[in-house]
C-alpha positions in Angstrom: 0.0 0.0 0.0 1.4 3.4 -0.9 2.1 5.7 2.0 0.3 9.0 2.2 2.4 12.1 1.6 3.4 13.9 4.8 1.5 17.3 5.0 3.8 20.3 4.6 4.8 22.0 7.8 4.0 25.7 7.6 5.6 28.3 9.9 4.5 32.0 9.9 7.2 34.7 10.3 6.2 38.2 11.4 8.9 40.9 11.7 7.7 43.7 14.0 9.0 47.0 15.2 7.0 49.1 17.7 3.7 47.5 16.8 2.2 47.0 20.2 -1.2 48.3 19.1 -1.5 46.0 16.1 0.7 42.9 16.4 -1.7 41.1 18.8 -4.5 41.3 16.3 -2.2 40.2 13.5 -1.1 37.1 15.4 -4.8 36.3 16.3 -5.8 36.6 12.6 -3.0 34.3 11.6 -3.9 31.7 14.2 -7.5 31.7 12.9 -6.3 31.2 9.3 -3.6 28.7 10.1 -4.4 27.1 13.5 -1.7 24.4 13.3 1.2 26.7 12.2 3.6 28.1 14.7 3.6 31.9 14.6 7.1 33.3 15.0 7.3 37.1 15.8 10.7 38.7 15.5 10.7 41.8 17.7 13.4 44.0 16.1 14.5 46.1 19.1 11.1 47.7 19.8 10.9 50.3 22.5 7.3 49.5 23.3 5.4 46.3 24.3 5.4 44.6 20.9 7.0 41.4 22.3 4.6 41.2 25.2 1.5 41.7 23.1 2.7 39.2 20.5 3.3 36.6 23.2 0.0 37.3 24.8 -1.8 36.6 21.5 -0.1 33.2 21.3 3.1 33.8 19.2 6.6 32.6 19.9 8.8 35.7 20.2 12.4 36.2 19.3 13.9 39.6 20.3 16.8 41.5 18.8 18.6 43.5 21.5 18.5 46.6 19.2 17.0 47.5 15.9 18.8 45.5 13.2 16.6 46.0 10.2 13.6 44.5 8.5 15.7 42.1 6.5 17.7 41.0 9.6 14.4 40.3 11.3 13.3 38.1 8.4 16.6 36.2 8.5 16.1 35.5 12.2 12.6 34.3 11.4 13.8 32.0 8.6 16.4 30.5 10.9 13.8 29.8 13.6 11.5 28.2 10.9 14.3 25.9 9.9 14.8 24.9 13.6 11.1 24.2 13.8 11.4 21.9 10.7 9.2 24.0 8.5 8.8 23.2 4.8 7.1 26.4 3.9 7.2 29.9 5.4 4.4 32.5 5.2 5.7 36.0 6.0 3.6 39.1 6.6 4.2 42.4 8.4 3.2 43.1 11.9 1.3 46.3 11.2 -2.0 44.8 10.0 -1.8 45.8 6.3 -1.8 42.1 5.2 -5.0 40.0 5.5 -4.1 36.7 7.0 -7.3 35.2 5.6 -5.6 35.3 2.2 -2.8 33.0 3.4 -4.2 30.0 1.4 -3.9 32.0 -1.9 -0.2 32.6 -1.3 0.6 29.2 0.1 -1.1 27.4 -2.8 1.6 27.7 -5.5 4.3 26.9 -3.1 2.5 23.8 -1.6 1.7 22.6 -5.1 5.4 23.0 -6.1 4.8 25.4 -8.9 6.7 28.2 -7.2 9.4 28.8 -4.6 8.3 32.3 -3.8 4.7 33.5 -4.1 4.3 37.3 -3.7 1.0 38.9 -2.7 0.4 41.8 -5.2 -1.9 44.6 -4.4 -1.8 45.6 -8.1 -3.4 42.3 -9.2 -6.3 42.7 -6.7 -9.4 44.7 -7.6 -9.9 45.5 -3.9 -8.0 47.1 -1.1 -5.5 49.9 -0.5 -3.3 51.5 -3.1 -0.1 53.3 -2.0 0.4 57.0 -2.7 1.3 58.2 -6.2 5.0 58.7 -5.6 5.4 55.3 -4.0 3.5 53.7 -6.9 5.9 55.3 -9.3 8.8 53.9 -7.3 7.3 50.4 -7.3 6.8 50.6 -11.1 10.4 51.7 -11.6 11.7 48.7 -9.7 9.2 46.4 -11.5 10.7 47.6 -14.7 14.3 47.1 -13.6 13.4 43.6 -12.4 12.0 42.8 -15.8 15.3 43.8 -17.4 16.9 41.1 -15.2 14.4 38.6 -16.5 11.7 38.4 -13.8 8.3 40.1 -14.1 6.6 41.3 -10.9 4.0 44.0 -10.3 4.6 44.5 -6.6 8.3 43.9 -5.7 8.0 45.7 -2.4 5.3 43.5 -1.0 6.2 41.9 2.3 3.3 39.4 2.0 5.0 36.2 0.7 5.1 32.4 0.9 8.4 30.7 0.5 9.5 27.1 0.0 12.2 25.6 2.2 14.6 25.9 -0.7 14.0 29.6 -0.8 14.0 30.6 2.9 16.9 28.3 3.8 18.9 30.0 1.1 18.1 33.4 2.5 18.8 32.3 6.0 22.4 31.5 5.1 23.0 34.1 2.4 25.6 36.8 3.1 23.9 38.9 0.4 20.4 39.1 1.9 19.9 42.8 2.8 19.5 43.6 6.5 17.3 46.7 5.7 15.1 46.5 2.6 14.9 43.1 1.0 12.7 43.9 -2.0 13.2 43.8 -5.7 16.9 43.0 -5.4 16.1 39.8 -3.5 13.6 38.9 -6.2 16.3 39.3 -8.8 18.7 37.2 -6.8 16.1 34.5 -6.4 15.5 34.4 -10.1 19.2 34.2 -10.8 19.5 31.4 -8.3 16.9 29.4 -10.2 14.0 29.9 -7.8 10.6 30.1 -9.4 8.8 33.4 -8.5 5.1 34.1 -9.0 2.5 36.6 -7.9 -1.1 36.2 -6.6 -3.7 38.9 -6.0 -3.7 40.2 -2.4 -5.8 43.1 -1.1 -3.9 45.2 1.4 -5.1 47.7 4.1 -3.7 51.2 5.0 -2.3 51.6 8.5 -3.4 55.0 9.9 -0.9 56.6 12.3 1.9 54.3 11.3 5.3 55.8 10.5 6.5 54.1 7.3 10.0 52.6 7.3 10.3 54.5 4.0 9.6 57.8 5.6 11.8 60.9 6.1 15.0 60.6 4.1 14.7 56.9 3.8 13.2 57.0 0.2 16.3 58.8 -1.1 18.6 56.1 0.5 16.2 53.4 -0.6 16.1 54.3 -4.3 19.9 54.6 -4.4 20.5 51.4 -2.5 18.0 49.4 -4.4 19.3 50.4 -7.8 22.8 49.5 -6.8 21.7 46.2 -5.3 19.7 45.3 -8.3 22.6 46.1 -10.6 24.8 43.8 -8.5 22.2 41.1 -8.3 21.7 41.1 -12.1 25.4 40.4 -12.5 25.6 37.7 -9.8 
C-alpha cells in the first residue's frame, strides 16, 4: 500500500518594530487562518510592548537586542523556521496591512510545487488599498528594472510572501540578503539562483498613524541602495 504524503509543515514569520497596538490582532488573525502553524514574531528592538503583546496573542517571540533592520528580522525568522522543521514559510508584516485570511492563496503555488516564492500583489487585486502616487511610481520603476533582469513582478516591495524551504533556507544563510530593505533585489537574486517566482492577487489595508519605514530621508537612500543592489544582483 502506498504511503500518504506527509503534509507540509508551515511556519509563519512576522517581523515587527514598535507594533504593540497592532501585532496582537495580526497574530490572532494568523492563528485563525492557520491554526496548526507556529507563529514566530521577531521583535526588532522595539521600544514598546510589541513582544509582550505578540506573546499574549499566542506567538513565539524572538527579540533582537536593538534595531537590526527588517531584513535581519526576516533572517532570524527564517532560521527559527528551519529549527522548527518548517517546509514552507508564510511571511507578513506586523502592522496589519496584510490579510491573514488570504494565506491559502499565497501558500497554494508553493505547496503545489509550482513556485518557490509567491508574492501577494496589491496591483493584481481589484480591492484594497493602493499606495500614494510617488510610491506607486517607485514600485513601477523597480518592477521595470526587475523585468530587465528577466523576472516580471508588479509589486516587488510587498512583504506578504510564501516561500519554499529551498528559498527561505537559502536566504537564512546568504551573506547577500539585505538587512534593511529586501525587496526587488532579493527577487532578482532569487530568479538568478533558479528559484521560481510568481504573484497572486492580495488586497492590502492602510495603517493609519503608522510611521513608514520608507519615511523621512529613507526614500532617497532606498532608491539609491535598491538600484545599486539590483545592478549587482543582475550580475551575480
